[in-house]
N, CA, C and O atoms as CSV, one atom per row, in Angstrom:
chain,resi,resn,atom,element,x,y,z
A,1,UNK,N,N,1.104,-0.719,0.497
A,1,UNK,CA,C,-0.181,0.196,0.169
A,1,UNK,C,C,1.243,1.634,-0.361
A,1,UNK,O,O,1.371,2.513,-1.213
A,2,UNK,N,N,2.066,1.021,0.880
A,2,UNK,CA,C,3.030,2.067,0.793
A,2,UNK,C,C,3.675,2.365,-0.653
A,2,UNK,O,O,4.268,3.430,-0.821
A,3,UNK,N,N,3.617,1.889,-1.183
A,3,UNK,CA,C,4.379,1.733,-2.280
A,3,UNK,C,C,3.809,2.162,-3.276
A,3,UNK,O,O,4.402,2.548,-4.283
A,4,UNK,N,N,2.142,2.148,-3.073
A,4,UNK,CA,C,0.428,3.325,-4.385
A,4,UNK,C,C,0.696,3.678,-3.903
A,4,UNK,O,O,1.799,3.719,-4.447
A,5,UNK,N,N,0.957,4.634,-2.340
A,5,UNK,CA,C,0.544,5.967,-2.302
A,5,UNK,C,C,2.081,6.381,-2.944
A,5,UNK,O,O,2.149,7.045,-3.978
A,6,UNK,N,N,3.408,5.874,-2.153
A,6,UNK,CA,C,4.586,6.879,-2.873
A,6,UNK,C,C,5.113,7.139,-4.415
A,6,UNK,O,O,6.048,7.776,-4.900
A,7,UNK,N,N,4.140,6.399,-4.894
A,7,UNK,CA,C,3.842,5.958,-6.680
A,7,UNK,C,C,3.189,7.325,-7.274
A,7,UNK,O,O,3.350,7.967,-8.312
A,8,UNK,N,N,2.100,7.508,-5.727
A,8,UNK,CA,C,0.925,8.548,-6.151
A,8,UNK,C,C,1.769,10.114,-7.073
A,8,UNK,O,O,1.792,10.677,-8.168
A,9,UNK,N,N,2.347,10.199,-5.673
A,9,UNK,CA,C,2.886,11.489,-4.946
A,9,UNK,C,C,3.906,11.776,-5.450
A,9,UNK,O,O,4.376,12.862,-5.110
A,10,UNK,N,N,4.882,10.721,-6.729
A,10,UNK,CA,C,5.836,10.556,-7.544
A,10,UNK,C,C,4.488,11.211,-8.699
A,10,UNK,O,O,4.820,11.998,-9.586
A,11,UNK,N,N,3.922,11.045,-8.640
A,11,UNK,CA,C,3.169,11.121,-10.005
A,11,UNK,C,C,2.801,12.628,-10.031
A,11,UNK,O,O,3.199,13.451,-10.855
A,12,UNK,N,N,2.104,12.806,-9.153
A,12,UNK,CA,C,2.220,13.878,-9.217
A,12,UNK,C,C,2.459,14.928,-9.359
A,12,UNK,O,O,1.884,15.933,-9.779
A,13,UNK,N,N,4.134,14.463,-8.664
A,13,UNK,CA,C,5.152,16.029,-8.588
A,13,UNK,C,C,5.386,15.818,-9.728
A,13,UNK,O,O,5.701,16.948,-10.100
A,14,UNK,N,N,5.503,14.903,-10.970
A,14,UNK,CA,C,6.333,14.891,-11.790
A,14,UNK,C,C,5.364,15.346,-12.941
A,14,UNK,O,O,5.898,15.785,-13.959
A,15,UNK,N,N,4.177,15.293,-12.890
A,15,UNK,CA,C,2.868,16.022,-13.772
A,15,UNK,C,C,2.982,17.311,-14.232
A,15,UNK,O,O,2.914,18.204,-13.386
A,16,UNK,N,N,3.206,17.729,-15.862
A,16,UNK,CA,C,3.448,19.174,-16.016
A,16,UNK,C,C,2.861,20.236,-15.392
A,16,UNK,O,O,1.648,20.107,-15.232
A,17,UNK,N,N,3.546,21.651,-14.832
A,17,UNK,CA,C,2.600,22.462,-14.205
A,17,UNK,C,C,1.555,23.035,-15.494
A,17,UNK,O,O,1.846,22.913,-16.684
A,18,UNK,N,N,0.383,23.630,-15.020
A,18,UNK,CA,C,-0.300,23.857,-15.492
A,18,UNK,C,C,0.274,25.112,-17.137
A,18,UNK,O,O,1.352,25.706,-17.160
A,19,UNK,N,N,-0.305,25.153,-17.753
A,19,UNK,CA,C,0.155,26.866,-18.700
A,19,UNK,C,C,-0.037,27.943,-17.862
A,19,UNK,O,O,0.649,28.888,-18.253
A,20,UNK,N,N,-0.654,28.193,-16.914
A,20,UNK,CA,C,-0.616,29.309,-15.847
A,20,UNK,C,C,0.796,29.406,-15.555
A,20,UNK,O,O,1.835,29.818,-16.070
A,21,UNK,N,N,0.332,28.785,-14.386
A,21,UNK,CA,C,2.429,28.160,-14.398
A,21,UNK,C,C,3.864,28.797,-15.517
A,21,UNK,O,O,4.919,29.406,-15.332
A,22,UNK,N,N,3.076,28.189,-16.759
A,22,UNK,CA,C,4.647,28.574,-18.032
A,22,UNK,C,C,4.602,29.894,-18.109
A,22,UNK,O,O,5.709,30.361,-18.378
A,23,UNK,N,N,3.386,31.039,-17.920
A,23,UNK,CA,C,3.150,31.871,-18.751
A,23,UNK,C,C,2.507,32.740,-18.475
A,23,UNK,O,O,1.311,32.582,-18.225
A,24,UNK,N,N,3.476,34.663,-18.409
A,24,UNK,CA,C,3.463,35.316,-17.424
A,24,UNK,C,C,2.090,35.917,-19.158
A,24,UNK,O,O,2.097,35.633,-20.355
A,25,UNK,N,N,0.824,37.130,-17.930
A,25,UNK,CA,C,0.236,36.899,-19.820
A,25,UNK,C,C,-1.040,38.661,-19.133
A,25,UNK,O,O,-1.810,38.756,-18.178
A,26,UNK,N,N,-0.744,39.397,-19.932
A,26,UNK,CA,C,-1.370,41.165,-19.731
A,26,UNK,C,C,-2.518,41.191,-20.882
A,26,UNK,O,O,-2.724,40.821,-22.037
A,27,UNK,N,N,-3.086,41.829,-19.871
A,27,UNK,CA,C,-4.468,41.759,-20.866
A,27,UNK,C,C,-4.729,43.126,-21.630
A,27,UNK,O,O,-5.261,44.093,-21.086
A,28,UNK,N,N,-4.274,43.104,-23.025
A,28,UNK,CA,C,-4.286,44.868,-23.869
A,28,UNK,C,C,-5.741,45.138,-23.840
A,28,UNK,O,O,-6.512,44.181,-23.777
A,29,UNK,N,N,-6.163,46.280,-23.877
A,29,UNK,CA,C,-6.757,47.462,-24.285
A,29,UNK,C,C,-6.444,47.718,-26.104
A,29,UNK,O,O,-5.389,48.122,-26.592
A,30,UNK,N,N,-7.650,47.359,-26.813
A,30,UNK,CA,C,-7.545,47.118,-27.731
A,30,UNK,C,C,-7.430,46.381,-28.605
A,30,UNK,O,O,-7.171,45.278,-28.124
A,31,UNK,N,N,-7.502,46.317,-30.376
A,31,UNK,CA,C,-7.768,45.640,-30.913
A,31,UNK,C,C,-6.387,43.943,-30.720
A,31,UNK,O,O,-5.550,43.977,-29.818
A,32,UNK,N,N,-6.421,43.359,-31.187
A,32,UNK,CA,C,-5.598,41.800,-32.052
A,32,UNK,C,C,-4.254,42.444,-32.763
A,32,UNK,O,O,-3.059,42.197,-32.601
A,33,UNK,N,N,-5.043,43.495,-33.732
A,33,UNK,CA,C,-3.703,43.697,-34.222
A,33,UNK,C,C,-3.233,45.908,-33.657
A,33,UNK,O,O,-2.332,46.731,-33.819
A,34,UNK,N,N,-3.835,45.858,-33.367
A,34,UNK,CA,C,-2.746,47.111,-32.633
A,34,UNK,C,C,-1.506,46.725,-31.421
A,34,UNK,O,O,-0.471,47.326,-31.132
A,35,UNK,N,N,-2.252,45.168,-30.748
A,35,UNK,CA,C,-0.899,44.471,-29.945
A,35,UNK,C,C,-0.139,44.520,-30.768
A,35,UNK,O,O,0.951,45.089,-30.706
A,36,UNK,N,N,-0.797,43.659,-32.095
A,36,UNK,CA,C,0.435,42.835,-32.562
A,36,UNK,C,C,1.759,44.428,-33.302
A,36,UNK,O,O,2.972,44.219,-33.278
A,37,UNK,N,N,1.381,45.352,-33.671
A,37,UNK,CA,C,1.383,46.007,-34.217
A,37,UNK,C,C,3.035,46.720,-32.923
A,37,UNK,O,O,4.236,46.803,-33.181
A,38,UNK,N,N,1.961,47.208,-31.147
A,38,UNK,CA,C,3.458,47.761,-30.788
A,38,UNK,C,C,3.630,46.610,-29.474
A,38,UNK,O,O,3.696,47.037,-28.321
A,39,UNK,N,N,3.702,44.937,-29.799
A,39,UNK,CA,C,4.434,44.119,-30.245
A,39,UNK,C,C,5.478,44.690,-30.963
A,39,UNK,O,O,6.380,45.341,-30.435
A,40,UNK,N,N,5.396,44.498,-31.978
A,40,UNK,CA,C,6.389,44.769,-32.883
A,40,UNK,C,C,7.431,45.986,-33.178
A,40,UNK,O,O,8.647,46.012,-33.369
A,41,UNK,N,N,6.611,46.792,-33.140
A,41,UNK,CA,C,7.569,48.098,-33.367
A,41,UNK,C,C,8.287,48.237,-31.220
A,41,UNK,O,O,9.039,49.180,-30.975
A,42,UNK,N,N,7.874,47.146,-29.916
A,42,UNK,CA,C,9.024,47.673,-29.211
A,42,UNK,C,C,9.639,46.416,-29.367
A,42,UNK,O,O,10.550,46.558,-28.552
A,43,UNK,N,N,9.813,45.135,-29.895
A,43,UNK,CA,C,10.413,44.479,-30.634
A,43,UNK,C,C,11.742,44.723,-31.184
A,43,UNK,O,O,12.809,44.275,-30.765
A,44,UNK,N,N,11.542,45.473,-32.153
A,44,UNK,CA,C,12.206,45.987,-33.240
A,44,UNK,C,C,13.340,47.572,-32.898
A,44,UNK,O,O,14.387,48.116,-33.250
A,45,UNK,N,N,12.029,47.714,-31.862
A,45,UNK,CA,C,12.833,49.261,-30.614
A,45,UNK,C,C,13.469,49.254,-30.735
A,45,UNK,O,O,14.156,49.900,-31.526
A,46,UNK,N,N,13.781,48.233,-29.765
A,46,UNK,CA,C,15.299,48.239,-28.942
A,46,UNK,C,C,16.057,47.074,-29.423
A,46,UNK,O,O,16.414,46.068,-28.810
A,47,UNK,N,N,16.327,47.625,-31.370
A,47,UNK,CA,C,16.985,47.258,-32.290
A,47,UNK,C,C,17.249,45.212,-32.181
A,47,UNK,O,O,18.225,44.564,-32.558
A,48,UNK,N,N,16.524,44.935,-31.816
A,48,UNK,CA,C,16.086,43.786,-31.860
A,48,UNK,C,C,15.106,43.284,-33.695
A,48,UNK,O,O,14.320,43.820,-34.475
A,49,UNK,N,N,15.897,41.888,-33.543
A,49,UNK,CA,C,15.640,41.291,-34.917
A,49,UNK,C,C,13.934,40.619,-34.969
A,49,UNK,O,O,13.541,39.825,-34.114
A,50,UNK,N,N,13.257,40.996,-35.864
A,50,UNK,CA,C,12.212,39.697,-35.374
A,50,UNK,C,C,12.712,38.519,-36.307
A,50,UNK,O,O,12.883,38.593,-37.524
A,51,UNK,N,N,12.961,37.157,-35.298
A,51,UNK,CA,C,13.116,36.320,-36.893
A,51,UNK,C,C,12.021,35.663,-37.803
A,51,UNK,O,O,12.029,35.469,-39.019
A,52,UNK,N,N,10.997,35.354,-36.767
A,52,UNK,CA,C,9.798,35.231,-37.521
A,52,UNK,C,C,8.178,34.890,-36.851
A,52,UNK,O,O,8.063,34.511,-35.685
A,53,UNK,N,N,7.220,35.047,-37.580
A,53,UNK,CA,C,5.561,35.022,-36.819
A,53,UNK,C,C,4.946,34.129,-37.397
A,53,UNK,O,O,4.747,34.004,-38.606
A,54,UNK,N,N,4.575,33.375,-36.410
A,54,UNK,CA,C,4.247,32.183,-36.248
A,54,UNK,C,C,2.663,32.715,-36.285
A,54,UNK,O,O,2.061,33.501,-35.553
A,55,UNK,N,N,2.321,32.079,-37.254
A,55,UNK,CA,C,0.676,33.035,-37.139
A,55,UNK,C,C,-0.030,31.715,-36.652
A,55,UNK,O,O,-0.366,30.869,-37.481
A,56,UNK,N,N,-0.305,31.499,-34.998
A,56,UNK,CA,C,-0.245,30.399,-34.203
A,56,UNK,C,C,-2.233,30.111,-34.463
A,56,UNK,O,O,-2.836,29.187,-35.009
A,57,UNK,N,N,-2.688,31.286,-33.830
A,57,UNK,CA,C,-3.794,30.759,-34.089
A,57,UNK,C,C,-4.763,30.539,-36.191
A,57,UNK,O,O,-5.318,29.528,-36.622
A,58,UNK,N,N,-4.636,31.432,-36.672
A,58,UNK,CA,C,-5.378,30.667,-38.141
A,58,UNK,C,C,-4.566,29.799,-38.096
A,58,UNK,O,O,-5.499,28.998,-38.160
A,59,UNK,N,N,-3.556,29.055,-38.037
A,59,UNK,CA,C,-3.291,27.615,-38.357
A,59,UNK,C,C,-4.498,27.091,-36.826
A,59,UNK,O,O,-5.478,27.511,-36.210
A,60,UNK,N,N,-4.261,26.801,-36.835
A,60,UNK,CA,C,-5.188,26.179,-35.035
A,60,UNK,C,C,-6.942,26.601,-35.666
A,60,UNK,O,O,-7.973,25.955,-35.479
A,61,UNK,N,N,-6.822,27.433,-36.159
A,61,UNK,CA,C,-8.548,27.264,-36.267
A,61,UNK,C,C,-8.607,26.877,-38.263
A,61,UNK,O,O,-9.584,26.363,-38.807
A,62,UNK,N,N,-7.045,27.383,-39.146
A,62,UNK,CA,C,-7.717,26.210,-40.303
A,62,UNK,C,C,-7.658,24.130,-40.315
A,62,UNK,O,O,-8.098,23.222,-41.021
A,63,UNK,N,N,-7.121,24.227,-39.501
A,63,UNK,CA,C,-6.993,22.358,-39.113
A,63,UNK,C,C,-7.824,22.011,-37.822
A,63,UNK,O,O,-7.607,21.124,-36.997
A,64,UNK,N,N,-8.366,22.513,-37.846
A,64,UNK,CA,C,-9.460,22.408,-36.634
A,64,UNK,C,C,-10.392,21.181,-37.392
A,64,UNK,O,O,-10.269,20.070,-36.878
A,65,UNK,N,N,-10.846,21.235,-37.974
A,65,UNK,CA,C,-10.929,20.502,-37.981
A,65,UNK,C,C,-10.450,19.365,-39.321
A,65,UNK,O,O,-11.081,18.367,-39.667
A,66,UNK,N,N,-9.807,19.621,-39.612
A,66,UNK,CA,C,-8.888,18.326,-39.432
A,66,UNK,C,C,-8.055,17.304,-39.171
A,66,UNK,O,O,-7.281,16.611,-39.831
A,67,UNK,N,N,-8.671,17.434,-37.157
A,67,UNK,CA,C,-8.004,16.937,-35.929
A,67,UNK,C,C,-9.581,17.094,-35.434
A,67,UNK,O,O,-9.873,17.916,-34.565
A,68,UNK,N,N,-10.391,16.396,-35.942
A,68,UNK,CA,C,-11.722,16.088,-35.758
A,68,UNK,C,C,-12.294,17.522,-34.352
A,68,UNK,O,O,-12.558,17.159,-33.205
A,69,UNK,N,N,-12.354,18.593,-34.648
A,69,UNK,CA,C,-12.288,19.735,-33.579
A,69,UNK,C,C,-12.987,20.517,-34.067
A,69,UNK,O,O,-12.715,20.745,-35.246
A,70,UNK,N,N,-14.603,21.572,-33.260
A,70,UNK,CA,C,-14.947,22.390,-33.735
A,70,UNK,C,C,-14.724,23.880,-32.616
A,70,UNK,O,O,-15.238,24.988,-32.775
A,71,UNK,N,N,-14.190,23.623,-31.973
A,71,UNK,CA,C,-13.811,24.679,-30.654
A,71,UNK,C,C,-12.814,25.478,-31.111
A,71,UNK,O,O,-11.835,24.855,-31.520
A,72,UNK,N,N,-12.740,26.915,-31.185
A,72,UNK,CA,C,-12.510,27.329,-31.237
A,72,UNK,C,C,-11.402,28.669,-30.909
A,72,UNK,O,O,-11.750,29.849,-30.921
A,73,UNK,N,N,-9.809,28.103,-30.578
A,73,UNK,CA,C,-9.618,27.911,-29.109
A,73,UNK,C,C,-9.567,29.373,-29.543
A,73,UNK,O,O,-10.751,29.661,-29.719
A,74,UNK,N,N,-8.588,30.794,-29.894
A,74,UNK,CA,C,-8.126,31.732,-31.022
A,74,UNK,C,C,-8.722,32.428,-32.209
A,74,UNK,O,O,-8.403,32.046,-33.335
A,75,UNK,N,N,-9.645,33.513,-32.029
A,75,UNK,CA,C,-10.016,34.253,-32.589
A,75,UNK,C,C,-8.762,34.652,-33.497
A,75,UNK,O,O,-8.938,34.667,-34.715
A,76,UNK,N,N,-7.215,35.053,-32.856
A,76,UNK,CA,C,-5.906,35.317,-33.453
A,76,UNK,C,C,-5.361,34.868,-33.018
A,76,UNK,O,O,-5.672,34.748,-31.833
A,77,UNK,N,N,-4.462,34.393,-33.316
A,77,UNK,CA,C,-3.081,35.267,-32.646
A,77,UNK,C,C,-1.729,34.147,-33.042
A,77,UNK,O,O,-1.693,33.073,-33.643
A,78,UNK,N,N,-0.690,34.997,-32.379
A,78,UNK,CA,C,0.516,35.229,-33.128
A,78,UNK,C,C,1.052,35.217,-32.469
A,78,UNK,O,O,0.783,35.758,-31.396
A,79,UNK,N,N,2.662,34.290,-32.823
A,79,UNK,CA,C,4.425,35.175,-32.050
A,79,UNK,C,C,5.098,35.243,-32.510
A,79,UNK,O,O,5.482,34.519,-33.428
A,80,UNK,N,N,5.632,36.314,-31.996
A,80,UNK,CA,C,6.294,37.247,-32.098
A,80,UNK,C,C,8.190,36.037,-31.769
A,80,UNK,O,O,8.163,35.451,-30.687
A,81,UNK,N,N,9.362,35.823,-32.526
A,81,UNK,CA,C,10.293,35.115,-32.130
A,81,UNK,C,C,11.512,35.706,-32.436
A,81,UNK,O,O,11.696,36.286,-33.506
A,82,UNK,N,N,12.290,35.609,-31.639
A,82,UNK,CA,C,13.791,36.947,-31.627
A,82,UNK,C,C,14.643,35.986,-30.812
A,82,UNK,O,O,14.380,34.968,-30.172
A,83,UNK,N,N,15.817,36.706,-31.077
A,83,UNK,CA,C,16.432,36.561,-30.251
A,83,UNK,C,C,17.394,37.890,-29.480
A,83,UNK,O,O,17.088,39.006,-29.901
A,84,UNK,N,N,18.324,37.860,-28.583
A,84,UNK,CA,C,19.268,39.550,-28.471
A,84,UNK,C,C,20.643,38.651,-28.020
A,84,UNK,O,O,20.865,37.956,-27.028
A,85,UNK,N,N,21.486,39.004,-29.252
A,85,UNK,CA,C,22.813,38.695,-29.167
A,85,UNK,C,C,23.114,38.119,-27.574
A,85,UNK,O,O,23.268,36.979,-27.134
A,86,UNK,N,N,23.123,39.876,-26.742
A,86,UNK,CA,C,23.709,40.223,-25.647
A,86,UNK,C,C,22.770,39.453,-24.266
A,86,UNK,O,O,23.307,38.898,-23.307
A,87,UNK,N,N,21.558,39.572,-24.437
A,87,UNK,CA,C,21.068,38.794,-22.927
A,87,UNK,C,C,21.386,37.701,-23.443
A,87,UNK,O,O,21.702,37.039,-22.455
A,88,UNK,N,N,21.590,36.705,-24.812
A,88,UNK,CA,C,21.752,35.034,-25.326
A,88,UNK,C,C,23.520,34.932,-24.347
A,88,UNK,O,O,24.081,34.398,-23.391
A,89,UNK,N,N,23.720,35.909,-25.508
A,89,UNK,CA,C,25.646,35.088,-25.289
A,89,UNK,C,C,25.698,35.161,-22.747
A,89,UNK,O,O,25.779,34.351,-21.824
A,90,UNK,N,N,25.592,36.518,-22.912
A,90,UNK,CA,C,25.265,36.231,-21.320
A,90,UNK,C,C,24.538,35.030,-20.310
A,90,UNK,O,O,25.075,34.435,-19.375
A,91,UNK,N,N,23.512,34.925,-20.689
A,91,UNK,CA,C,22.812,33.653,-20.621
A,91,UNK,C,C,23.630,33.177,-20.767
A,91,UNK,O,O,24.579,33.409,-20.018
A,92,UNK,N,N,23.770,32.074,-21.988
A,92,UNK,CA,C,24.617,31.359,-22.245
A,92,UNK,C,C,26.158,31.180,-21.571
A,92,UNK,O,O,26.445,30.017,-21.284
A,93,UNK,N,N,26.646,31.673,-21.436
A,93,UNK,CA,C,28.675,31.965,-20.879
A,93,UNK,C,C,28.016,30.886,-19.522
A,93,UNK,O,O,28.431,29.867,-18.970
A,94,UNK,N,N,27.074,31.551,-19.414
A,94,UNK,CA,C,26.607,31.006,-17.512
A,94,UNK,C,C,26.463,30.060,-17.403
A,94,UNK,O,O,26.899,29.532,-16.380
A,95,UNK,N,N,25.734,29.234,-18.427
A,95,UNK,CA,C,24.909,27.427,-19.019
A,95,UNK,C,C,24.993,27.515,-20.796
A,95,UNK,O,O,23.957,27.841,-21.374
A,96,UNK,N,N,26.093,27.253,-21.526
A,96,UNK,CA,C,24.873,26.657,-22.585
A,96,UNK,C,C,24.214,26.276,-23.067
A,96,UNK,O,O,23.773,26.339,-24.214
A,97,UNK,N,N,23.919,25.503,-21.718
A,97,UNK,CA,C,22.833,24.741,-22.572
A,97,UNK,C,C,20.899,25.786,-21.809
A,97,UNK,O,O,19.725,25.803,-21.438
A,98,UNK,N,N,21.971,26.286,-22.072
A,98,UNK,CA,C,19.614,27.390,-21.897
A,98,UNK,C,C,19.528,27.799,-23.766
A,98,UNK,O,O,18.637,28.513,-24.223
A,99,UNK,N,N,20.870,27.046,-24.799
A,99,UNK,CA,C,20.073,27.214,-25.771
A,99,UNK,C,C,19.089,27.088,-25.787
A,99,UNK,O,O,18.474,27.988,-25.216
A,100,UNK,N,N,18.324,26.075,-26.343
A,100,UNK,CA,C,16.976,25.339,-25.453
A,100,UNK,C,C,16.274,26.224,-24.889
A,100,UNK,O,O,15.119,25.971,-24.547
A,101,UNK,N,N,16.891,27.539,-24.668
A,101,UNK,CA,C,15.206,28.545,-24.207
A,101,UNK,C,C,15.328,28.783,-25.496
A,101,UNK,O,O,14.402,28.164,-26.020
A,102,UNK,N,N,16.100,29.470,-26.526
A,102,UNK,CA,C,16.087,30.842,-27.425
A,102,UNK,C,C,15.569,30.064,-29.403
A,102,UNK,O,O,16.138,29.020,-29.722
A,103,UNK,N,N,14.982,30.436,-30.000
A,103,UNK,CA,C,14.944,32.073,-29.467
A,103,UNK,C,C,13.407,32.174,-28.039
A,103,UNK,O,O,12.874,31.249,-27.426
A,104,UNK,N,N,13.139,33.700,-27.973
A,104,UNK,CA,C,12.551,33.441,-27.083
A,104,UNK,C,C,11.464,33.988,-28.245
A,104,UNK,O,O,11.731,34.289,-29.408
A,105,UNK,N,N,9.450,34.044,-27.211
A,105,UNK,CA,C,8.543,34.245,-28.272
A,105,UNK,C,C,8.227,34.917,-27.198
A,105,UNK,O,O,8.580,34.585,-26.066
A,106,UNK,N,N,7.512,35.951,-27.482
A,106,UNK,CA,C,6.150,37.009,-27.091
A,106,UNK,C,C,4.812,37.241,-27.622
A,106,UNK,O,O,4.753,38.110,-28.492
A,107,UNK,N,N,4.055,36.837,-27.396
A,107,UNK,CA,C,2.931,35.845,-28.545
A,107,UNK,C,C,1.270,37.420,-27.736
A,107,UNK,O,O,0.839,37.877,-26.678
A,108,UNK,N,N,1.113,37.497,-28.922
A,108,UNK,CA,C,-0.801,38.363,-28.791
A,108,UNK,C,C,-1.994,37.551,-29.201
A,108,UNK,O,O,-2.191,37.302,-30.390
A,109,UNK,N,N,-2.491,37.290,-28.613
A,109,UNK,CA,C,-3.327,36.567,-28.493
A,109,UNK,C,C,-5.246,37.168,-28.355
A,109,UNK,O,O,-5.634,37.771,-27.354
A,110,UNK,N,N,-6.217,36.829,-29.586
A,110,UNK,CA,C,-7.658,37.129,-29.834
A,110,UNK,C,C,-8.689,36.039,-28.432
A,110,UNK,O,O,-8.624,34.861,-28.784
A,111,UNK,N,N,-9.423,36.167,-27.244
A,111,UNK,CA,C,-10.039,34.613,-26.927
A,111,UNK,C,C,-11.365,35.667,-27.097
A,111,UNK,O,O,-11.613,36.648,-26.395
A,112,UNK,N,N,-12.097,35.174,-28.196
A,112,UNK,CA,C,-13.468,35.743,-27.808
A,112,UNK,C,C,-13.668,37.597,-27.217
A,112,UNK,O,O,-14.282,37.996,-26.228
A,113,UNK,N,N,-12.811,38.493,-28.366
A,113,UNK,CA,C,-12.598,39.778,-28.047
A,113,UNK,C,C,-11.862,39.909,-26.544
A,113,UNK,O,O,-12.016,40.901,-25.831
A,114,UNK,N,N,-11.377,39.228,-26.327
A,114,UNK,CA,C,-10.598,39.720,-24.731
A,114,UNK,C,C,-8.853,39.389,-25.425
A,114,UNK,O,O,-8.213,38.381,-25.725
A,115,UNK,N,N,-8.640,40.708,-25.438
A,115,UNK,CA,C,-6.615,40.779,-25.923
A,115,UNK,C,C,-5.852,40.624,-25.337
A,115,UNK,O,O,-5.787,41.325,-24.328
A,116,UNK,N,N,-4.686,39.514,-25.609
A,116,UNK,CA,C,-3.229,39.577,-24.564
A,116,UNK,C,C,-2.290,39.361,-24.951
A,116,UNK,O,O,-2.288,38.853,-26.073
A,117,UNK,N,N,-0.901,39.619,-24.248
A,117,UNK,CA,C,0.277,40.092,-24.088
A,117,UNK,C,C,0.617,39.595,-23.151
A,117,UNK,O,O,0.470,39.910,-21.970
A,118,UNK,N,N,1.503,38.094,-24.016
A,118,UNK,CA,C,2.384,37.263,-22.756
A,118,UNK,C,C,4.204,36.614,-23.078
A,118,UNK,O,O,5.187,37.207,-23.522
A,119,UNK,N,N,4.119,35.968,-22.870
A,119,UNK,CA,C,5.559,35.391,-22.635
A,119,UNK,C,C,5.562,34.076,-21.430
A,119,UNK,O,O,4.978,34.041,-20.347
A,120,UNK,N,N,6.344,33.171,-22.003
A,120,UNK,CA,C,7.055,32.064,-21.470
A,120,UNK,C,C,7.306,32.156,-20.255
A,120,UNK,O,O,7.757,33.268,-19.981
A,121,UNK,N,N,7.216,31.479,-19.398
A,121,UNK,CA,C,8.054,32.303,-17.842
A,121,UNK,C,C,9.294,30.873,-17.717
A,121,UNK,O,O,9.062,29.675,-17.549
A,122,UNK,N,N,10.646,31.615,-17.883
A,122,UNK,CA,C,11.983,30.569,-17.262
A,122,UNK,C,C,12.589,30.584,-16.660
A,122,UNK,O,O,13.013,31.718,-16.436
A,123,UNK,N,N,13.184,29.510,-15.876
A,123,UNK,CA,C,13.776,29.418,-15.117
A,123,UNK,C,C,14.614,30.561,-13.754
A,123,UNK,O,O,14.841,31.745,-14.002
A,124,UNK,N,N,14.922,30.000,-12.561
A,124,UNK,CA,C,15.482,30.221,-11.938
A,124,UNK,C,C,16.755,31.181,-12.094
A,124,UNK,O,O,17.039,31.170,-13.292
A,125,UNK,N,N,17.292,31.681,-11.670
A,125,UNK,CA,C,19.266,32.056,-12.003
A,125,UNK,C,C,19.292,32.591,-13.762
A,125,UNK,O,O,18.129,32.594,-14.163
A,126,UNK,N,N,19.792,32.814,-14.327
A,126,UNK,CA,C,20.105,33.913,-15.301
A,126,UNK,C,C,19.305,33.757,-16.487
A,126,UNK,O,O,19.528,34.395,-17.516
A,127,UNK,N,N,18.639,33.155,-16.395
A,127,UNK,CA,C,17.733,32.644,-17.224
A,127,UNK,C,C,16.388,34.396,-16.928
A,127,UNK,O,O,15.819,35.110,-17.753
A,128,UNK,N,N,16.405,34.415,-15.436
A,128,UNK,CA,C,15.527,36.004,-15.215
A,128,UNK,C,C,16.008,37.245,-16.415
A,128,UNK,O,O,15.531,38.300,-16.832
A,129,UNK,N,N,17.156,36.469,-16.651
A,129,UNK,CA,C,17.678,38.910,-17.581
A,129,UNK,C,C,16.717,38.022,-18.679
A,129,UNK,O,O,15.670,38.669,-18.698
A,130,UNK,N,N,16.560,36.898,-19.574
A,130,UNK,CA,C,15.488,36.761,-20.566
A,130,UNK,C,C,14.344,37.173,-20.526
A,130,UNK,O,O,13.816,37.873,-21.390
A,131,UNK,N,N,13.617,36.599,-19.053
A,131,UNK,CA,C,12.540,36.983,-18.418
A,131,UNK,C,C,12.287,38.556,-18.555
A,131,UNK,O,O,11.532,39.170,-19.308
A,132,UNK,N,N,13.106,38.966,-17.646
A,132,UNK,CA,C,13.271,40.701,-17.457
A,132,UNK,C,C,13.190,41.956,-19.008
A,132,UNK,O,O,12.832,43.130,-19.105
A,133,UNK,N,N,13.604,41.165,-19.776
A,133,UNK,CA,C,13.686,41.176,-20.888
A,133,UNK,C,C,12.033,41.906,-21.785
A,133,UNK,O,O,11.525,43.011,-21.977
A,134,UNK,N,N,11.796,40.746,-22.032
A,134,UNK,CA,C,10.488,40.150,-22.663
A,134,UNK,C,C,9.272,41.368,-22.395
A,134,UNK,O,O,8.580,42.112,-23.090
A,135,UNK,N,N,9.530,40.995,-20.572
A,135,UNK,CA,C,8.903,41.267,-19.326
A,135,UNK,C,C,8.578,43.262,-19.916
A,135,UNK,O,O,7.546,43.926,-19.812
A,136,UNK,N,N,9.887,43.635,-20.472
A,136,UNK,CA,C,9.455,45.298,-20.603
A,136,UNK,C,C,9.653,44.979,-21.778
A,136,UNK,O,O,8.975,45.918,-22.195
A,137,UNK,N,N,9.956,44.524,-22.625
A,137,UNK,CA,C,8.916,44.947,-23.907
A,137,UNK,C,C,7.706,44.233,-23.769
A,137,UNK,O,O,8.127,43.253,-23.154
A,138,UNK,N,N,6.843,44.096,-23.871
A,138,UNK,CA,C,5.598,43.789,-23.283
A,138,UNK,C,C,4.922,45.481,-22.046
A,138,UNK,O,O,4.055,46.272,-22.415
A,139,UNK,N,N,5.450,45.525,-21.077
A,139,UNK,CA,C,4.826,46.402,-21.215
A,139,UNK,C,C,5.253,48.057,-21.494
A,139,UNK,O,O,4.548,48.907,-20.949
A,140,UNK,N,N,6.253,48.435,-22.229
A,140,UNK,CA,C,5.547,48.916,-23.576
A,140,UNK,C,C,4.739,49.276,-24.527
A,140,UNK,O,O,4.041,50.277,-24.691
A,141,UNK,N,N,4.992,47.979,-25.362
A,141,UNK,CA,C,3.996,47.230,-25.671
A,141,UNK,C,C,2.030,47.592,-24.747
A,141,UNK,O,O,0.819,47.642,-24.965
A,142,UNK,N,N,2.315,47.630,-24.469
A,142,UNK,CA,C,1.308,47.956,-23.188
A,142,UNK,C,C,0.794,49.025,-22.866
A,142,UNK,O,O,-0.388,49.088,-22.527
A,143,UNK,N,N,1.746,50.269,-22.923
A,143,UNK,CA,C,1.530,51.263,-22.431
A,143,UNK,C,C,0.530,52.258,-23.543
A,143,UNK,O,O,0.174,53.388,-23.210
């Protein structure tokens, strides 16, 4: 019996965190297009280059029926992917395996008329520099 209880406790401890524990989100007062424009400007305004914009909402809406779903997850959702040479070098000099977190992303999403801007959370330690960069960009986009 003790073995089953221990196994249950270990399973709970090993369970993945919920998405709310993995992302920081802020509501945006305005349209999806305005939020996306603000995020793009905030990234580029810091001298950073956007490597790719993933149109995740469009893909999910387009492929829903193909995977047997009728649920609309987002009206629109984009993820802006980019790196910072300065911050990336700093965190990867601290631990080269921080490469696993690059590129960095900021998402803009519209869920039923509620627009949000956010980013994933990063582990304690050097990656908090990346999280601070992302939060600064998002705060600028929210102004």
